[in-house]
VOGU-3710 file (C-alpha; in Angstrom, 3 decimals, decimal comma):
1> vvlavlltlv> 87,901/10,492/0,847  88,831/7,451/2,934  86,589/8,569/5,796  83,681/9,181/3,401  84,011/5,669/1,966  84,282/4,147/5,453  81,194/6,066/6,593  79,224/4,749/3,617  80,315/1,178/4,353  79,466/1,463/8,056
11> mtwicvlgte> 76,032/2,974/7,384  75,356/0,300/4,770  76,256/-2,422/7,241  73,861/-0,906/9,796  71,109/-0,848/7,151  71,780/-4,530/6,429  71,790/-5,471/10,135  68,157/-4,536/10,481  65,424/-1,977/9,883  64,714/-1,464/13,588
21> lsarlqnali> 68,369/-0,748/14,296  68,447/1,704/11,384  65,281/3,389/12,648  66,646/3,805/16,178  69,874/5,289/14,853  67,953/7,607/12,528  65,754/8,794/15,393  68,821/9,629/17,493  70,488/11,452/14,592  67,363/13,479/13,795
31> laqvgalvaf> 66,870/14,475/17,435  70,511/15,560/17,646  70,512/17,634/14,481  67,088/19,221/14,887  67,768/19,960/18,564  71,100/21,598/17,709  69,573/23,675/14,920  66,702/24,834/17,112  69,181/25,830/19,825  71,193/27,771/17,248
41> avvalvhvvr> 68,080/29,548/15,947  66,890/30,465/19,451  70,266/31,910/20,474  70,509/33,815/17,191  67,048/35,331/17,660  67,976/36,315/21,231  70,912/38,255/19,740  68,467/39,930/17,353  66,070/40,923/20,158  68,962/42,371/22,154
51> gqvpadapsl> 70,167/44,333/19,139  73,479/42,467/18,958  73,524/42,469/15,160  75,490/44,263/12,399  74,313/47,701/11,317  73,187/46,396/7,915  71,189/43,494/9,350  67,571/43,825/8,161  64,678/43,981/10,591  62,527/40,890/10,856
61> siewlnpfga> 59,670/41,093/8,384  56,839/38,845/7,246  57,776/39,901/3,704  60,716/37,483/3,933  58,178/34,684/3,493  56,667/36,181/0,331  57,090/33,472/-2,348  56,520/36,004/-5,135  59,332/38,332/-4,122  62,107/39,272/-6,574
71> ggaaltggll> 59,758/38,906/-9,534  58,983/35,250/-8,816  62,630/34,176/-8,624  62,170/33,412/-4,934  59,333/31,007/-5,712  61,344/29,038/-8,276  64,466/28,927/-6,127  62,505/27,966/-3,040  60,655/25,137/-4,760  63,853/23,728/-6,243
81> lgvfaywgwe> 65,516/23,876/-2,847  62,477/22,320/-1,203  62,443/19,333/-3,558  66,137/18,712/-2,973  65,898/19,230/0,793  62,903/16,906/1,226  64,556/14,058/-0,671  65,243/11,305/1,872  62,765/12,554/4,469  60,080/10,307/2,992
91> savnlteets> 62,025/7,163/3,901  59,140/5,816/6,006  57,018/5,522/2,859  59,655/3,263/1,301  59,493/1,037/4,380  55,717/0,527/4,394  55,916/-3,276/4,430  58,349/-3,177/7,356  56,283/-0,748/9,439  53,764/-1,349/12,202
101> dsasapgraa> 50,321/0,027/11,274  51,418/0,100/7,650  48,058/1,442/6,451  48,581/4,857/8,051  51,902/5,189/9,927  54,186/5,735/6,883  51,930/8,439/5,458  51,681/10,218/8,793  55,457/9,983/9,186  55,980/11,572/5,770
111> vlstvillgs> 53,671/14,478/6,655  55,281/14,920/10,086  58,719/14,866/8,470  57,631/17,675/6,164  56,477/19,778/9,110  59,729/19,162/11,025  61,840/19,957/7,978  59,896/23,132/7,186  60,011/24,357/10,774  63,725/23,740/11,249
121> ylsvaialva> 64,685/25,175/7,851  62,613/28,356/8,209  63,684/29,017/11,788  67,389/28,664/10,983  67,157/30,628/7,712  65,282/33,514/9,323  67,622/33,559/12,319  70,696/33,569/10,071  69,628/36,496/7,942  68,494/38,456/10,971
131> vvgptfladn> 71,617/37,917/13,074  74,423/38,452/10,540  72,847/40,386/7,683  73,191/39,920/3,911  76,625/41,569/3,650  78,254/38,967/5,886  76,605/36,126/3,971  77,687/37,601/0,628  81,266/38,128/1,810  81,494/34,484/2,889
141> aeeeefifai> 79,607/32,973/-0,056  82,721/31,227/-1,346  83,193/29,523/2,016  79,930/27,596/1,713  81,493/24,335/2,888  82,503/25,983/6,161  79,772/28,593/6,479  78,093/26,894/9,433  81,398/26,697/11,318  81,908/30,426/10,775
151> laervlggwd> 78,336/31,287/11,760  78,364/28,988/14,780  81,424/30,668/16,245  79,931/34,100/15,610  76,564/33,267/17,193  77,356/30,640/19,844  80,938/31,456/20,738  82,409/28,554/22,685  79,292/26,499/22,066  79,892/26,339/18,320
161> wvvllavtts> 80,301/22,579/18,581  76,490/22,376/18,845  76,082/23,412/15,198  79,018/21,244/14,117  77,164/18,355/15,780  74,097/19,178/13,681  76,133/19,210/10,463  77,860/15,935/11,322  74,701/14,075/12,316  72,965/15,428/9,222
171> aiastqttii> 75,690/13,995/6,980  75,451/10,595/8,664  71,651/10,591/8,577  71,588/11,638/4,921  73,875/8,742/4,041  71,464/6,323/5,664  68,341/7,871/4,148  69,883/7,569/0,708  70,773/3,904/1,094  67,489/2,662/2,572
181> pasrtalsma> 64,975/4,071/0,021  67,149/3,095/-2,945  67,554/-0,464/-1,671  63,792/-0,813/-1,085  63,077/0,529/-4,562  65,391/-2,131/-5,985  63,724/-4,745/-3,776  60,268/-3,762/-5,023  61,357/-3,773/-8,664  63,058/-7,164/-8,280
191> rrgaipatfg> 60,009/-8,707/-6,625  57,839/-7,529/-9,514  60,271/-8,846/-12,112  61,369/-5,453/-13,452  65,055/-6,089/-12,625  67,000/-9,304/-11,859  65,562/-11,325/-8,980  68,850/-11,335/-7,071  68,168/-7,750/-5,988  65,106/-9,035/-4,146
201> rihprfrtpd> 67,061/-11,407/-1,920  66,226/-11,099/1,783  68,953/-11,924/4,286  67,778/-15,009/6,220  68,906/-13,614/9,580  68,617/-9,841/9,347  65,469/-9,804/7,166  66,720/-6,953/4,982  67,441/-6,773/1,221  71,194/-7,215/1,656
211> vatwwvagia> 72,123/-7,623/-2,017  70,256/-4,491/-3,098  71,662/-2,529/-0,143  75,288/-3,427/-0,905  74,755/-2,677/-4,591  73,484/0,798/-3,728  76,544/1,386/-1,552  78,890/0,080/-4,236  77,442/2,368/-6,909  77,562/5,355/-4,556
221> igwyllltlt> 81,178/4,729/-3,577  82,224/4,148/-7,186  80,557/7,364/-8,321  82,053/9,338/-5,462  85,591/8,051/-6,070  85,387/8,574/-9,824  84,297/12,209/-9,590  86,428/13,064/-6,566  89,577/11,823/-8,257  88,552/13,565/-11,477
231> senalfdslt> 87,449/16,928/-10,108  85,857/18,069/-6,865  83,840/20,612/-8,837  82,488/17,810/-11,008  81,361/16,046/-7,837  79,473/19,155/-6,718  77,963/19,507/-10,197  76,723/15,919/-9,952  74,950/16,843/-6,716  73,303/19,750/-8,527
241> alslliafyy> 72,208/17,345/-11,272  70,373/15,284/-8,663  67,618/17,901/-8,543  66,700/16,983/-12,134  66,381/13,299/-11,317  64,522/13,913/-8,053  61,992/16,245/-9,695  61,501/13,745/-12,521  60,747/10,694/-10,399  58,631/12,623/-7,896
251> altgfasaiy> 56,580/13,885/-10,856  56,163/10,325/-12,123  54,946/9,316/-8,668  52,312/12,052/-8,699  50,916/10,978/-12,067  51,131/7,298/-11,104  49,051/7,964/-7,983  46,147/9,410/-9,953  46,357/6,617/-12,550  46,596/3,828/-9,956
261> yrrrllesvr> 43,586/5,130/-8,009  41,626/6,236/-11,098  38,600/4,017/-10,372  38,316/5,380/-6,837  38,789/9,085/-7,447  35,106/9,995/-7,664  34,018/8,059/-4,582  34,424/11,103/-2,333  35,674/14,679/-2,273  38,569/13,475/-0,101
271> nvlligvgpv> 39,663/11,015/-2,773  39,423/13,634/-5,496  41,622/16,052/-3,583  44,134/13,770/-1,891  44,749/11,047/-4,457  43,790/12,920/-7,604  44,081/16,699/-7,721  46,898/17,021/-5,175  49,321/14,519/-6,727  48,648/15,756/-10,280
281> lgalmllwll> 49,172/19,411/-9,351  52,356/18,426/-7,553  53,537/16,508/-10,599  52,817/19,439/-12,922  54,696/21,787/-10,602  57,675/19,421/-10,587  57,667/19,204/-14,372  57,738/22,998/-14,480  60,670/22,971/-12,061  62,357/20,395/-14,259
291> vvsvrdmsdp> 62,103/22,696/-17,266  63,376/25,653/-15,233  66,273/23,568/-13,919  67,253/22,449/-17,416  67,268/26,059/-18,568  69,410/27,193/-15,643  71,803/24,253/-15,832  72,386/24,772/-19,522  74,425/27,863/-18,611  77,992/26,825/-17,613
301> ensytgqawl> 78,215/29,914/-15,392  75,681/28,321/-13,049  77,932/25,337/-12,359  80,788/24,699/-9,944  83,068/23,722/-12,795  82,341/26,944/-14,676  83,213/25,310/-18,000  80,977/24,031/-20,765  80,586/20,325/-21,410  79,214/19,619/-24,885
311> gvgpplvigv> 78,239/23,303/-25,066  76,122/23,336/-21,885  76,624/23,262/-18,120  78,128/20,097/-16,565  75,126/19,438/-14,240  72,824/19,170/-17,255  75,223/16,797/-19,034  75,520/14,622/-15,926  71,762/14,560/-15,331  70,964/13,638/-18,933
321> avsvvgvilm> 73,751/11,035/-19,033  72,463/9,295/-15,903  68,932/9,322/-17,332  70,149/7,820/-20,620  71,962/5,055/-18,741  68,738/4,368/-16,868  66,751/4,125/-20,098  69,323/1,737/-21,568  69,162/-0,497/-18,501  65,366/-0,444/-18,686
331> vvararggaf> 65,405/-1,489/-22,344  67,846/-4,304/-21,564  65,703/-5,506/-18,656  62,600/-5,472/-20,821  64,355/-7,384/-23,589  65,319/-10,082/-21,087  61,686/-10,465/-20,140  60,168/-10,749/-16,676  56,763/-10,755/-15,078  56,621/-6,994/-14,719
341> waerpsvadp> 56,866/-6,307/-18,454  53,963/-8,663/-19,192  51,602/-7,067/-16,663  48,658/-4,896/-17,583  48,365/-1,574/-15,701  46,818/-2,351/-12,326  44,436/-0,382/-10,146  44,255/0,132/-6,391  42,697/-2,483/-4,162  39,491/-1,153/-2,486
351> dlvagrpr> 40,858/-2,026/0,978  43,982/-0,034/0,250  41,935/3,054/-0,597  39,904/2,696/2,586  43,049/2,470/4,683  42,358/-1,107/5,830  45,357/-3,422/6,343  45,622/-6,187/3,770
//
């Protein structure tokens, strides 16, 4: 617990020290973790080719990638996992104003991040199933916190530290990519008058939103300590509840895109597809996932705690409670006034649609 809090404080301080420093550190962490995972996948597949696998290990098959397998359950589970896994990889989009070539670089980075994430996830997942088989994974399902350590030793032998490096760098990188987007969201909201202006303060030396960044860290540490000291299972259930919130705000973003660019949608087929149809379809899919998640989380058996809270699963209670707190804060902020609440819905600037810097 102490180390987790110290890590959060250190990563927050790095985020405050500067965006370029944060970017360099993030690049190093991503290279380390992706490189380690690719090495693990390659070695595992070499074992498969050589036949050094358990008797029950299934043969590699393209059917593994069938999203409609298991009666559609694979599609739902995969989409939910994808939404959760991608969260944080779009950090470049949150840093648009702090990015060189801001008209195109953040968008390209988000797409490239998706490709990297998809490639690394699929390669490792396929290699894992092929090299150890489903029986081994099922027998060690309760050891999920240490599963990579077990698998690394089995596949890499004395080189198991490579996978442990990937897990460690991933944890550090995830901490940073949670702090930065949240602080920039607070900065944006403060600058528009949606929340108190103090969250929009820019450090005179480091040129980062220091107040918003430290607030994000403080809330994260407080939440972590509260649930850890209460119940470790409750902490894990709160992580499960995150999928509800992530799906919800990603869906809002999809609808907001089409609304914001509504006067430009019919200017070209490209606009219709990329800033109209695509975002709306994505938003509808996320709303469907939200409904499916609520249904699954309502069953206490699908939680780490395994006990009902208010008659439903703890993740659902936590997700709804956080949402209610958010609504209350929004109502309070609106009651206090501010420029944002007096604005009429805006539309996209023509230069922005054309990709020209403003």
